[in-house]
N, C-alpha and C positions, 0 to 999 in steps of 0.2 A: 502111589506113583509105579509106573509100567515099566520105566526105563531111564537110562542116566541122564537124558535130557531132560526128563521133567524134574528129577532130583536137584540138576544143577540150576534151573530156572528157578528155584524156590530157596537158593542159597545168596546171602545168608540167610536164615528163619527167619520169621516174621518177626519173633521176640526179639532177635537180635539187632534188627534193621530199626526197630522202635526205639530201642535204649542208644543207636548209634544214632539216629536222629534227635534225640534229646540233648546229645551233647552239640548240637548245632550251635553257632554263635547267637542267635536268634531266641535260645531257649536258655541259656547259659547267664545267669545274672550277673558272674562275676567276670564275662568275658564281654569287652565293650564288643558293641557291633560297628565293624570299619565304615559303613554308610554315613556312622555320627560323625566321622574325622576324615572326610573325604569332601572337597568342593570339586565338582568337574563341570565342562560344558555349559559354562556361564555365558553371556554375552549382554552386554550394557546393565548388567546389574549392580547391585550393593548386597553383600553376604557377610557372614563371619559366624563369629562365637563371642559370646560374653565370658566376663571372669567366672571361674569355676565350672565350664562346660568342656575343657579339655583336660586338665587334671594331669598333665604330665604323658599324656599319649603318644603317640607316632600320629602325624597329619601329612594328607596329601592334596595337592591342588594341580590340577592337569586340565587342559585344554579350554583356558580361558581367554576371553577378550573383550578389550575395553569395559573392564569391572573392575570395582572397587571391592577388595576383601580384607577384612580385620579380623586378625584373631587376638583378642583381648584376655589370654591366659596364656600359662607357661605349657610347653611341651617337649617331648623327648627328640624327637627331630621332624623335620620338615623337608619335603620334595616337592618341587615346583616345576612342573614338565609341560612345554609347548604352550606358552600363555604370552600374548601379544597385548601392548597398551593397556596393561593391567597397573593400579595401584595397590601396595600392600602395607599393612601392620602387621608384625608378629612380635608376641608378646617373647619372653625370655625361652631360648632353645637349649635344653642342657646338652645335647649333643650338637649336631650338625644341619644348617641349611643347605640344601643344593639346588640351584636353578639349572636346569638344561634345555636348550633350545628355547629359551624366552628373548625376547626382543621389545624394544621402547618400553620398558617397564619401571615404576619407580617404588622404592620400598625404604621403610623404616625396621632394621633387623639388631636385635642382640642375641648374641650365640657364642658357642664354644668354638665352633669350626664354621667357616662360610666358605662355600665354593662355587664358581660357575663352570659349565662348559656348555660352548657352542651358543654364546650370548651376544646379544647385540644393543648397542644404546641403552645401558642401564643406568640408573641413578639411585646410589644406596646410601642411605644414613645409618652408620654401620658402628656396632659395639660389637669387638669379636675378641676373646681371649687369649685365643693363638693367631696365628699368621693369616691373614686371609688369602685365597688361591683363586686366581681365575686362569680358565683352560681354553684355548681355541674362542677366544671371545674376545672382542672389539668394542669401543667408543665407551668403556666402562669409567665410571665418574663415582667419586665417593666423599662422604662429607661425616662428620661427628654425630652420633646419636644424641637427640635431644628431646624427650618425653616425659609426659607424666599422669598419672593417673591414681588414685588411692589404693588400688591393690596392687601397683607395679613392683612397689618395693619387695612387698613380700612374695611376688611372683618371682623376682630374680633370687632370692633365698631358697625360693624350693627348687629352682633349676639348677644351685648350685655355683651361680655366677656372681662375680664380684662387681661391682659396680667400678671399681677403682682398675681392674685391668683391661684395655682396650689397644688393640693395634690396628685400628680402622684405617691408618693411612700408610701401614707397611704390608703392602700389597705385594704378592709373590707372582708372578705371570708365568706360568708351568711353559707356555710356549710363546715365548718373546720373537719378534721379527726385527730383524736388522733394519736401524734407521726408523722405526716406528716405536709410538708408544700405544699400548692397548688401553693404559688406565690413566687417568689423572685426579687430582681433588677439585671436588665443586668448588666455585667463586665462594670466598671468605662474605661471611655475614648472611649467607642464602636462609631463607625460610623453610621450614619444613613444610609447612602450609601450602606452598606455593608449587610443590610435587605431590605431597601426600596429603589431600586435605583431611580434616576431621570429619567423622561419618556425620550425615543427615538423616539417614532415614531412622523413622521411628524405633525401630528394634533398638538402637545404639543412644537413644535420647536420655537415659540414666547414667552414662557415661561421662564423668567430670575430665574433662580430658584438657592438658596444656601441653602444647609446643613451645612454649616460652623458655629460653635457654636458662634462665634466672631460675627455673623452677625443676629444671630436668633431673631427673634420678641419677644420671650417669653426668658426671661432671663435662663439662663442654672442654674440649681440649683442641688446642692450634697443631699438634702433630708434628709435621715436617716442613709446615710453612714458614718462612721468615720471622724470625723475632721483631717485635715491635719495640723493645724497650732493650738497654743497654746491660742491665743488671738482672741475672738468673740467680736462683737460690733454690736448694734441696731441702725439703722438710722430709724427715722420717719419721713417722708415727709408732710408737710401740703402747702394747698393754691396754689400758683404759683409753690413751688417747686416740686409738685408731675410730673409736667411736663419737669422734667430736670433729674428723676430717671437713665434713660438710658444714658444720657449724664454723668453723675456724675459717673457710672460705669465703663463708657469707659476711663475717665480722672483717675480715681484709678487703672486702670491696668498700666498705665504709672507712677505710684509713688511706687507700692508695689505688692505682691505676694498673692492672695486673691483667695477665693471663694465664692462664694453665697450660703448660704445654702438653704434658705427658704425666701418667699415672700408673702406679703399678703397687698390687697388693702380694706379698710374697713372704713364704717362709723364710726366715736366715737363722744362722747359726751364730755364735758369740764370734767366732772365727771369722765368717763372712763382715760381719759388722765392725770388728776391729779393723780387718783389711781397709774397707770401704772409707771409713771415716777417721780411722789412726786414731781412734779414741776409745776405752775401755770403759767409760763413765755406762754404757747401756748393757754389759755384761750380764747385769743381773734381771733384766728385764726381758731382753730379746728372745728368750725360749719360753715365753707366755702367749704364744700364737703369732700368726703372720704381723709384718712390719708393712705400711701403707708408705710409698713413696710419691711425693708430689714435685714436679719441676715445675717453679713459678718464674714469671719475667716481668718486671714491672720498675715502678719508679721508688727508688728507696725502700726497695724490695725487703733488706736483711732489718732495718730498724722496723718497719711495717709489723712484720712477722714477728718480732720479739715482742712487741707491742701488744699483740693479739695472743699472743701465749701469755704474757700476765695478764689480759683483761680476762681471757677463759681459766684463768686459774690452772694451767697446765705445768705440772712439773719438768722442770729442764731433763729429769732422767726418762720422760715419756716421749719428748718430742725435740730432734734434733735440728736446728738450724744452720744453716752455713752461714760463717760470720764474715766473710769476702769473696769479692768476685772472683779471688784466683782459685781461694778453696772451695768456692761452690762449683767450678767449671770441674777441677779434678775429682770432687765428690760426684758429681753429675756422671761424668763418664765412667767412672768405676760403678757406680750404683746399676746403671743400664748397662754395662759390659756384663756382670754379674748375671743382670736380667736374662740377657740374650742367651749366656752358656747353662742359666737353668733351663730355657724354654727347648734348647737344640737336643 
């Protein structure tokens, strides 16, 4: 080399440049290629990912129009930018999903955090373990998540999401407008498939999907809608009984007509339970893991729940059932006040 310019033109040395290049995402088997976790610039297409193809990675969707996109796997976070007229299904999301500058889209979402910004006219069947947030968004409508396929329960567990904690109906509008309501609930009884149809493309032909509320992995709840029945009851499952919640609900359907109003899985202390229920019978079991609280509203609900507890051989020390209308209202208020304080 005859001068400094020649020397600089060869920096870094060829050997080091080869070493640096060998660490690019395409050459490292332990580093995923971002292109595998991105869907962009689609129009009028059907695309997505099958179970086992995302495995907890971050995912991005952008600039898609009039397309159907299905992610049948769990992920870390998802961002959706500049999409219009699209239909989405998203498997369980460990962290957040963020829609930005989207309009006329329908989606099925299960996540820890839900947020939109600068969005218009979106319908979402939602399961969210924290309070959903909309910002600078209008015409937003929400319904309860209802979906099932064989791998979904396991994906919820891998994403760290409980099926019993959903705030789909408790939306926080970060930018409210006086005299207007930027969000509302979808009409009662609407079908998921009328908004987000099951995929018909050959790539998804092996998927065994159900949108029937009876088979939903997540219990379908009424949320803040007006109650249909006069009697409500609080069920609190402890210890091994928490594994029988869904079986309990199915058996209760054979006994009476009822709705699930809301559910919550939460860690409680002995003091918490004693304060809420004014009962120390559960002191020896409450520390054995999270409890599951379910508010049910139905016909002769107290006797029906007691009958199901007996038929499933659940010990009274593992399942609390409100024993009167007056006690139920006090327990429901106390339990969900505790839940709200725990989330804040």
